[in-house]
C-alpha positions in Angstrom: 113.1 110.4 109.5 109.5 110.0 108.1 107.8 107.0 110.3 104.3 107.1 111.7 102.3 104.0 113.7 98.6 104.3 113.5 96.0 102.1 115.2 92.4 102.5 114.1 89.5 101.1 112.6 88.6 100.8 108.9 86.0 103.7 108.2 85.3 102.6 104.4 85.1 99.5 102.3 89.0 99.3 100.7 89.1 100.1 97.0 91.3 97.9 94.9 93.2 99.3 91.7 95.4 97.7 89.1 97.5 100.5 87.7 98.3 100.5 83.5 101.8 99.3 84.3 100.0 96.0 86.2 100.7 97.2 90.0 98.1 96.4 92.5 97.0 99.2 94.9 94.5 99.4 97.8 93.4 102.3 99.2 91.6 102.6 102.7 90.6 104.9 105.1 91.4 104.5 109.0 89.8 106.2 111.8 92.3 106.6 114.8 89.8 108.1 117.2 86.6 106.7 116.9 83.7 109.1 117.7 85.6 111.9 115.9 84.3 113.0 112.5 87.2 113.6 110.3 90.0 115.1 112.5 91.2 111.8 113.3 90.5 110.0 109.5 93.7 109.0 107.4 93.9 107.8 103.8 96.0 105.2 103.3 97.8 103.2 100.3 99.1 100.0 100.2 101.1 98.1 97.0 101.9 94.8 96.2 100.9 91.9 97.8 100.1 93.8 100.9 97.1 95.5 98.5 96.0 92.2 97.9 96.0 90.8 101.1 94.1 93.8 102.7 91.7 94.4 99.8 90.8 90.7 100.5 90.5 90.7 104.3 90.3 94.2 105.6 86.3 94.9 106.2 84.6 98.0 107.7 85.2 98.4 111.7 88.2 96.1 111.4 90.9 97.5 113.5 94.2 97.7 112.1 98.2 98.7 113.4 99.9 100.1 110.6 103.4 101.4 110.2 104.3 103.8 106.9 105.4 107.2 106.0 103.4 110.5 105.8 103.3 111.8 101.9 101.4 114.4 100.3 99.7 114.3 96.4 97.7 117.3 94.8 94.4 116.9 93.4 92.7 118.5 90.9 89.0 119.3 91.9 86.7 119.6 88.5 86.4 123.5 88.5 90.6 123.2 88.1 90.9 124.2 91.9 94.2 122.2 93.3 94.7 121.0 96.7 97.1 119.2 98.8 96.0 115.9 100.5 97.8 113.7 102.9 98.0 109.8 102.8 99.7 107.4 104.4 101.9 105.3 102.4 101.5 101.4 104.6 104.8 99.7 105.0 103.9 96.9 107.5 100.4 96.5 109.2 98.8 93.9 111.8 95.3 92.9 111.9 93.7 93.4 115.3 90.2 92.8 114.8 89.3 89.6 113.4 90.8 86.1 113.7 93.8 87.5 116.0 96.7 88.9 115.1 98.6 88.6 111.6 101.2 90.7 110.6 103.0 91.6 107.0 106.2 93.1 106.7 107.4 94.6 103.5 
């Protein structure tokens, strides 16, 4: 079973995209251990209504609890070298850092 739960702070501004097929997605970075540089920083992706909500409401420094699954993508550098990158596909989340707790489940 591929299921994880993370609590952390948003490290970078969320980035919204709309795919060619018209699907909404938002990428953001969650730091699960404040004070650490990179080792507990996770790349996250959300789709659909969750992507729109996170894009509109999530800010750097906000605390978030999320549940999702770990997946890997292959990326290619300009020189042609390929590397494997982990990301978390968000299934549900709860805002912990502003305006109380609001929960979303997909």
